[in-house]
C-alpha positions in Angstrom: 55.7 -45.3 15.1 56.1 -42.3 17.4 56.4 -39.4 15.0 55.5 -38.5 11.4 56.7 -35.3 9.8 54.3 -34.5 7.0 55.5 -32.0 4.3 53.3 -31.1 1.4 55.5 -29.7 -1.4 55.1 -28.3 -4.9 58.0 -27.2 -7.0 60.6 -27.2 -4.2 63.4 -29.1 -5.9 66.3 -27.0 -4.6 65.0 -27.0 -1.0 64.4 -30.8 -0.6 67.9 -32.0 0.1 68.8 -29.2 2.7 65.4 -29.8 4.4 66.0 -33.5 4.6 69.5 -33.0 6.1 68.2 -30.6 8.7 65.3 -32.9 9.7 67.7 -35.8 10.2 70.1 -33.5 12.2 67.4 -32.5 14.6 65.3 -35.6 14.8 67.9 -38.3 15.2 69.0 -37.1 18.7 65.5 -37.4 20.0 65.6 -41.2 20.0 62.1 -41.5 18.5 60.9 -43.9 15.8 59.9 -41.4 13.1 59.3 -41.1 9.4 59.4 -38.1 7.0 56.4 -38.1 4.6 56.7 -35.9 1.6 53.6 -35.3 -0.4 54.3 -34.2 -4.0 51.3 -32.1 -5.0 51.8 -32.1 -8.7 55.3 -30.6 -9.0 56.6 -29.9 -12.4 60.2 -28.8 -11.7 61.8 -32.2 -11.1 61.0 -32.4 -7.3 59.8 -36.0 -7.6 63.2 -37.1 -9.0 64.9 -35.6 -6.0 62.4 -37.3 -3.7 63.1 -40.7 -5.4 66.8 -40.3 -4.7 66.1 -39.3 -1.1 63.8 -42.3 -0.6 66.3 -44.7 -2.1 69.0 -43.5 0.2 67.0 -43.1 3.4 64.3 -45.6 4.4 62.8 -43.1 6.8 61.7 -41.0 3.8 58.3 -41.8 2.5 56.8 -40.2 -0.6 53.2 -39.8 -1.8 52.9 -38.5 -5.3 49.6 -37.0 -6.3 48.4 -37.4 -9.9 48.1 -33.6 -10.3 48.0 -30.4 -8.2 45.1 -30.8 -5.8 46.0 -27.9 -3.5 47.7 -27.7 -0.1 44.6 -28.9 1.9 44.3 -32.1 -0.1 48.1 -32.7 0.1 48.0 -32.2 3.8 45.1 -34.7 4.1 47.0 -37.2 2.0 50.0 -36.9 4.3 47.8 -37.6 7.3 46.2 -40.6 5.6 49.5 -42.2 4.6 51.5 -41.5 7.7 51.7 -43.9 10.7 53.0 -41.8 13.6 51.0 -41.3 16.8 52.1 -37.6 16.7 52.1 -35.6 13.4 54.3 -32.6 12.7 53.4 -30.6 9.6 55.6 -28.0 8.0 56.2 -26.4 4.6 59.0 -27.6 2.3 60.4 -24.1 1.5 62.9 -24.0 4.4 61.1 -21.1 6.0 60.1 -23.3 8.9 63.0 -24.5 11.0 63.2 -28.2 11.9 65.1 -27.1 15.0 61.8 -26.0 16.5 60.3 -29.5 16.3 61.7 -30.8 19.6 60.2 -27.7 21.4 56.8 -28.4 19.8 57.0 -32.0 21.0 58.0 -31.0 24.5 55.1 -28.6 24.7 52.8 -31.3 23.4 53.9 -33.6 26.2 52.5 -31.2 28.7 49.0 -32.5 27.9 48.0 -30.5 24.8 46.3 -32.0 21.7 48.0 -29.6 19.3 50.9 -27.1 19.6 51.0 -24.5 16.9 53.9 -22.3 15.8 53.9 -18.5 16.1 56.3 -16.8 13.7 57.9 -14.4 16.1 60.0 -12.5 13.4 58.3 -13.3 10.2 60.6 -12.9 7.1 58.0 -12.1 4.5 57.0 -9.1 2.3 55.3 -6.5 4.5 52.6 -5.4 2.0 51.8 -8.7 0.3 52.1 -11.1 3.2 52.3 -9.5 6.6 49.6 -6.9 6.5 46.9 -9.2 4.9 47.9 -11.9 7.3 47.5 -9.6 10.3 44.0 -8.5 9.1 43.0 -12.1 8.4 44.2 -13.4 11.7 42.3 -10.6 13.6 39.1 -11.3 11.6 39.2 -15.0 12.1 39.9 -14.6 15.9 36.9 -12.3 16.2 34.5 -14.5 14.2 35.5 -17.9 15.6 36.7 -17.0 19.1 40.0 -18.9 18.6 42.7 -17.2 20.6 45.6 -18.4 18.4 47.5 -15.3 17.1 49.2 -16.8 14.0 46.7 -19.0 12.2 48.8 -19.2 9.1 51.9 -20.9 10.5 52.2 -24.4 9.0 54.7 -25.6 11.6 52.6 -27.5 14.1 52.4 -30.8 16.1 49.2 -32.7 16.6 48.1 -36.0 18.1 46.8 -38.4 15.5 43.3 -38.7 16.8 42.8 -34.9 16.5 44.5 -34.7 13.1 42.2 -37.5 11.7 39.1 -35.7 13.0 39.8 -32.5 11.0 37.4 -32.0 8.1 40.0 -30.9 5.6 38.3 -29.9 2.3 38.7 -27.1 -0.2 41.3 -24.7 1.3 40.7 -25.4 4.9 44.4 -25.8 5.7 44.4 -22.2 6.7 41.9 -23.0 9.5 43.5 -26.0 11.1 43.6 -24.3 14.5 39.9 -23.3 14.2 38.9 -26.9 13.1 41.0 -28.3 15.9 39.3 -26.2 18.6 35.9 -27.0 17.1 36.8 -30.7 17.5 37.5 -30.2 21.2 41.3 -30.0 21.0 43.4 -28.4 23.8 45.6 -26.0 21.9 48.8 -24.1 22.7 51.1 -21.8 20.6 54.8 -21.1 21.0 57.2 -18.8 19.2 59.1 -20.4 16.3 61.8 -19.3 13.9 61.0 -18.1 10.4 63.5 -17.8 7.6 63.3 -16.0 4.3 62.7 -18.2 1.3 66.1 -19.3 -0.2 64.9 -20.6 -3.6 61.8 -21.3 -5.5 58.7 -19.0 -5.8 56.0 -18.3 -3.3 52.6 -19.8 -4.0 50.7 -17.0 -2.2 49.2 -13.8 -3.5 46.7 -11.2 -2.5 43.7 -13.0 -4.1 43.7 -15.6 -1.3 42.5 -12.9 1.1 39.1 -13.0 -0.5 39.0 -16.8 -0.4 39.8 -16.7 3.3 36.7 -14.5 3.9 34.5 -17.0 2.0 36.0 -20.0 3.8 35.5 -18.1 7.1 31.8 -17.9 6.4 31.7 -21.6 5.7 33.6 -22.4 8.9 31.3 -20.2 11.0 28.2 -21.8 9.5 29.4 -25.4 10.0 30.5 -24.7 13.5 27.3 -22.9 14.7 24.5 -24.2 12.5 25.5 -27.6 11.0 23.0 -29.4 13.3 20.4 -26.6 13.3 20.3 -24.8 9.9 16.8 -23.6 10.5 18.0 -21.3 13.2 19.9 -19.2 10.8 17.7 -19.6 7.7 14.4 -19.4 9.6 15.6 -16.3 11.5 16.4 -14.6 8.2 13.0 -15.7 6.8 11.1 -14.4 9.8 12.9 -11.0 9.7 12.2 -10.7 6.0 8.5 -11.6 6.4 8.2 -9.2 9.4 9.6 -6.3 7.3 7.2 -7.3 4.5 4.3 -6.9 6.9 5.6 -3.5 8.0 5.9 -2.4 4.4 2.3 -3.5 3.7 1.0 -1.7 6.8 2.9 1.4 5.6 1.3 1.1 2.2 -2.2 0.8 3.7 -1.6 3.8 6.0 -0.4 6.0 3.1 -3.5 5.0 1.1 -5.9 5.9 3.9 -4.0 9.1 5.0 -2.9 10.6 1.7 -5.0 8.7 -0.8 -2.0 7.2 -2.7 -2.9 4.4 -4.9 -1.6 1.1 -3.5 -0.8 -0.3 -6.9 1.5 2.6 -7.7 3.3 2.5 -4.3 6.7 0.7 -4.5 6.3 -0.3 -0.9 3.6 -2.8 -2.0 6.0 -4.5 -4.3 8.7 -4.4 -1.6 6.3 -6.1 0.8 5.5 -8.9 -1.7 9.2 -9.4 -2.4 10.1 -9.6 1.3 7.3 -12.2 1.9 8.6 -14.3 -1.0 12.2 -14.0 0.3 11.0 -15.0 3.8 9.2 -18.1 2.5 12.3 -19.1 0.5 14.6 -18.8 3.4 12.3 -20.8 5.7 12.1 -23.5 2.9 15.9 -23.5 2.7 16.0 -24.0 6.4 13.7 -27.0 6.2 15.8 -28.5 3.5 18.9 -27.9 5.5 17.3 -29.8 8.5 16.6 -32.7 6.2 20.1 -32.7 4.8 21.6 -32.4 8.3 19.7 -35.5 9.5 20.6 -37.4 6.3 24.3 -36.5 6.9 24.4 -37.8 10.5 22.0 -40.7 10.3 22.9 -42.3 7.0 26.5 -42.5 8.0 26.1 -43.3 11.7 27.7 -40.0 12.6 27.2 -38.3 16.0 26.8 -34.6 16.8 29.4 -35.0 19.6 33.0 -36.1 20.1 34.2 -38.2 23.1 37.7 -37.5 24.5 37.8 -40.5 26.9 35.5 -42.7 29.1 35.8 -44.2 32.6 34.5 -47.7 33.5 33.0 -48.1 30.0 33.8 -50.5 27.3 34.1 -48.5 24.0 33.2 -51.6 22.1 29.6 -51.7 23.4 28.6 -48.1 22.7 25.0 -48.0 21.6 24.5 -48.0 17.9 21.8 -46.1 16.0 18.5 -47.9 15.6 18.0 -50.5 12.9 15.9 -48.0 10.9 18.9 -45.7 10.6 21.5 -48.2 9.6 21.8 -51.5 7.9 21.0 -54.4 10.3 24.1 -56.4 9.4 26.3 -53.4 10.0 24.7 -52.6 13.3 25.3 -56.2 14.5 29.0 -56.3 13.5 31.3 -56.5 16.5 33.5 -53.6 17.3 36.7 -53.4 19.2 37.8 -49.9 18.1 38.6 -47.2 20.6 36.2 -44.3 21.2 36.2 -41.9 18.3 37.8 -44.3 15.8 36.0 -45.5 12.6 34.3 -48.8 13.3 34.0 -51.7 10.9 36.8 -50.7 8.6 38.8 -53.4 6.9 42.4 -52.2 6.7 43.4 -55.1 4.4 45.8 -53.6 1.7 44.4 -53.2 -1.7 46.3 -55.3 -4.2 45.5 -52.9 -6.9 47.6 -50.3 -5.1 50.7 -52.4 -5.0 52.7 -50.5 -7.6 52.2 -47.3 -5.6 53.5 -48.9 -2.4 57.1 -49.2 -3.4 58.1 -46.3 -1.2 55.3 -46.5 1.4 55.2 -50.2 2.3 52.1 -52.4 2.5 49.6 -49.9 3.8 46.6 -48.1 2.3 44.6 -45.3 4.0 41.6 -46.5 6.0 39.1 -44.7 3.8 40.1 -46.8 0.7 39.1 -50.0 2.6 36.0 -48.3 3.9 34.9 -47.6 0.4 35.5 -51.2 -0.6 33.5 -52.4 2.4 30.6 -50.1 1.5 30.6 -51.3 -2.1 30.5 -54.9 -0.9 27.5 -54.2 1.2 
């Protein structure tokens, strides 16, 4: 499979048929083996009935129906898990993204990039509710993360599968796909794309997401800079607090000796005690963070680096962590997976999932098999 178009949707009943027609119109001339993967994220307007009809009439249409509304990030991850293409194109299902831009994204990707993102050149959205908050958020994210991408909110993008599968998509991190891709070592580019006004349905966005973006940005920055060294941020805060506490105590003693003020009645004494306690707590949190970081990496055999490629090396003989870190039987298991791919995963389909495979074929995401293998061990 050359290409998978992943489209998370929620309550987009009237937009699905025109979107499907436009996708076939612009993808068929490319001569690629492709699939269109719709992820129904808990729609309640009859969108799934339309998707059923599309899937029955077109074998290229694949449908993943989630049990409830899990959010756009989870729907995007589901689309990545259930798709098969070497290249993934993601887009919204509201017809604001134009399928005519997909060939241009793929052409740019062929120049050697890992991901090509869309830049909405003439954005057709409300100025006060959508455009201004987006401009502020994009500027803030660029300043904090150092990612040069101008439009971080455009969902029309093309990515290579290895990069897409490496993205840690949790919570509402779909807004930070470009940031996560750069943190994973991806080579990114951005090109102008068309943007159309919404034809039908209601937008799912409002001003409250601006505050959530700020909180998620703090998480992104912490995970990028301090995941492997949490003591550097917690310990630094603790040392600063304890230093200020010492200064406050010295000032209290000086005021006692100079002006005869009682130390017990001086609020600076209480401030010094509070700062010392805060410092101890921050340093303790840093130590706990170090333990959790080591547990995160060593218990799962994760590494603190990502390999793009190797020369004159057999990926199957990469050194494993010591026996004390991982199960001996697991460490002795042979591996023929390429660099950066999950090792030891049994991709045998789960018979229990057979009723859900009517539209998707005999295939389950790799993480289902990984959980079964872990339970067996």
